[in-house]
Wavefront OBJ file of the C-alpha trace (Angstrom):
o trace
v -214.422 46.571 -112.891
v -211.367 48.953 -113.211
v -210.028 50.191 -110.219
v -208.870 53.663 -109.574
v -204.975 52.407 -109.444
v -205.800 50.796 -112.926
v -206.752 54.367 -114.044
v -203.611 55.984 -113.182
v -201.469 53.410 -114.804
v -203.234 53.592 -118.210
v -203.154 57.374 -117.392
v -199.441 57.683 -116.731
v -198.844 55.202 -119.729
v -200.663 57.782 -122.129
v -198.457 60.796 -120.696
v -195.489 59.074 -121.084
v -196.133 58.130 -125.144
v -197.425 61.622 -125.919
v -194.125 63.147 -124.089
v -191.814 60.876 -125.295
v -192.981 61.059 -129.084
v -193.549 65.227 -128.708
v -189.605 65.190 -127.542
v -188.897 63.508 -130.393
v -190.480 65.519 -132.922
v -189.460 68.388 -131.146
v -185.697 67.081 -131.548
v -185.910 66.564 -134.835
v -187.378 69.708 -136.195
v -184.241 71.742 -133.818
v -181.080 72.222 -134.671
v -177.889 71.423 -132.312
v -174.347 71.553 -131.866
v -172.322 68.565 -133.064
v -173.790 65.249 -132.043
v -176.217 66.352 -129.697
v -179.240 65.491 -131.565
v -178.031 61.844 -131.401
v -177.495 61.913 -128.218
v -180.860 63.402 -127.137
v -182.613 61.003 -129.600
v -181.134 57.774 -127.606
v -181.693 59.602 -124.361
v -185.306 59.760 -124.994
v -185.402 56.210 -126.547
v -184.344 54.660 -123.992
v -185.465 56.601 -120.683
v -188.903 57.628 -122.328
v -190.779 59.280 -119.862
v -187.762 60.399 -117.532
v -185.667 61.210 -120.910
v -188.377 63.076 -122.071
v -188.798 65.125 -119.155
v -185.012 65.847 -118.840
v -184.801 67.015 -122.854
v -187.518 69.831 -121.845
v -186.064 70.740 -119.021
v -182.251 71.018 -119.785
v -181.917 71.086 -123.632
v -184.722 73.280 -124.604
v -182.237 76.440 -124.215
v -179.246 74.520 -125.735
v -180.943 74.077 -129.353
v -180.898 76.399 -132.677
v -184.452 76.645 -133.932
v -184.158 75.628 -137.863
v -187.242 77.763 -138.624
v -185.676 81.121 -137.219
v -182.421 80.749 -139.049
v -184.091 80.293 -141.929
v -186.145 83.053 -141.978
v -182.849 85.355 -141.036
v -180.890 84.129 -144.196
v -184.274 84.682 -145.812
v -184.942 88.092 -144.854
v -180.775 88.848 -145.066
v -180.728 87.991 -148.663
v -184.059 89.842 -149.324
v -182.316 93.361 -147.715
v -179.129 92.237 -149.895
v -180.946 92.314 -153.146
v -182.581 95.364 -153.281
l 1 2 3 4 5 6 7 8 9 10 11 12 13 14 15 16 17 18 19 20 21 22 23 24 25 26 27 28 29 30 31 32 33 34 35 36 37 38 39 40 41 42 43 44 45 46 47 48 49 50 51 52 53 54 55 56 57 58 59 60 61 62 63 64 65 66 67 68 69 70 71 72 73 74 75 76 77 78 79 80 81 82
Protein backbone atom coordinates (compact mmCIF):
# COMPACT_ATOMS: atom_id res chain seq x y z
CA UNK A 1 0.00 0.00 0.00
CA UNK A 2 1.33 3.43 -0.91
CA UNK A 3 1.38 5.88 1.95
CA UNK A 4 0.88 9.63 1.78
CA UNK A 5 4.57 10.50 2.26
CA UNK A 6 5.49 8.32 -0.71
CA UNK A 7 2.97 10.15 -2.90
CA UNK A 8 4.39 13.51 -1.75
CA UNK A 9 7.93 12.40 -2.61
CA UNK A 10 6.84 11.18 -6.06
CA UNK A 11 4.99 14.45 -6.75
CA UNK A 12 8.02 16.51 -5.66
CA UNK A 13 10.25 14.45 -7.95
CA UNK A 14 7.90 14.94 -10.91
CA UNK A 15 7.64 18.69 -10.23
CA UNK A 16 11.44 18.91 -9.97
CA UNK A 17 11.95 17.11 -13.28
CA UNK A 18 9.35 19.23 -15.09
CA UNK A 19 10.73 22.52 -13.71
CA UNK A 20 14.31 21.53 -14.52
CA UNK A 21 13.49 20.57 -18.11
CA UNK A 22 11.38 23.68 -18.68
CA UNK A 23 14.15 25.89 -17.24
CA UNK A 24 16.75 24.28 -19.51
CA UNK A 25 14.53 24.69 -22.58
CA UNK A 26 13.86 28.31 -21.64
CA UNK A 27 17.58 28.98 -21.15
CA UNK A 28 18.51 27.44 -24.50
CA UNK A 29 15.84 29.47 -26.35
CA UNK A 30 16.96 32.75 -24.79
CA UNK A 31 19.88 35.07 -25.45
CA UNK A 32 22.05 36.24 -22.55
CA UNK A 33 25.00 38.57 -22.18
CA UNK A 34 28.45 36.96 -22.13
CA UNK A 35 28.67 33.55 -20.49
CA UNK A 36 25.43 33.87 -18.52
CA UNK A 37 23.75 31.11 -20.54
CA UNK A 38 26.44 28.58 -19.63
CA UNK A 39 26.34 29.62 -15.99
CA UNK A 40 22.57 29.22 -15.78
CA UNK A 41 22.65 25.82 -17.49
CA UNK A 42 25.23 24.63 -14.94
CA UNK A 43 23.25 26.05 -12.01
CA UNK A 44 20.06 24.32 -13.16
CA UNK A 45 21.84 21.03 -13.84
CA UNK A 46 23.72 20.91 -10.54
CA UNK A 47 20.99 22.27 -8.26
CA UNK A 48 17.94 20.83 -10.10
CA UNK A 49 14.77 22.11 -8.40
CA UNK A 50 16.47 24.92 -6.48
CA UNK A 51 18.42 25.98 -9.59
CA UNK A 52 15.24 26.06 -11.69
CA UNK A 53 13.45 28.15 -9.07
CA UNK A 54 16.43 30.52 -8.89
CA UNK A 55 16.47 30.83 -12.68
CA UNK A 56 12.77 31.64 -12.93
CA UNK A 57 12.96 34.20 -10.11
CA UNK A 58 16.30 35.91 -10.84
CA UNK A 59 17.36 35.48 -14.46
CA UNK A 60 14.00 35.73 -16.19
CA UNK A 61 14.28 39.53 -16.45
CA UNK A 62 17.96 39.57 -17.46
CA UNK A 63 17.64 37.78 -20.78
CA UNK A 64 16.85 38.84 -24.30
CA UNK A 65 14.36 36.78 -26.25
CA UNK A 66 15.74 35.68 -29.60
CA UNK A 67 12.27 35.73 -31.18
CA UNK A 68 11.70 39.39 -30.30
CA UNK A 69 15.12 40.38 -31.62
CA UNK A 70 14.58 38.54 -34.91
CA UNK A 71 11.12 40.07 -35.37
CA UNK A 72 12.53 43.54 -34.75
CA UNK A 73 15.35 43.03 -37.27
CA UNK A 74 12.93 41.61 -39.83
CA UNK A 75 10.48 44.49 -39.44
CA UNK A 76 13.31 47.02 -39.57
CA UNK A 77 14.73 45.52 -42.79
CA UNK A 78 11.24 45.30 -44.25
CA UNK A 79 10.66 49.00 -43.70
CA UNK A 80 13.98 49.91 -45.29
CA UNK A 81 13.33 47.95 -48.50
CA UNK A 82 10.17 49.88 -49.33
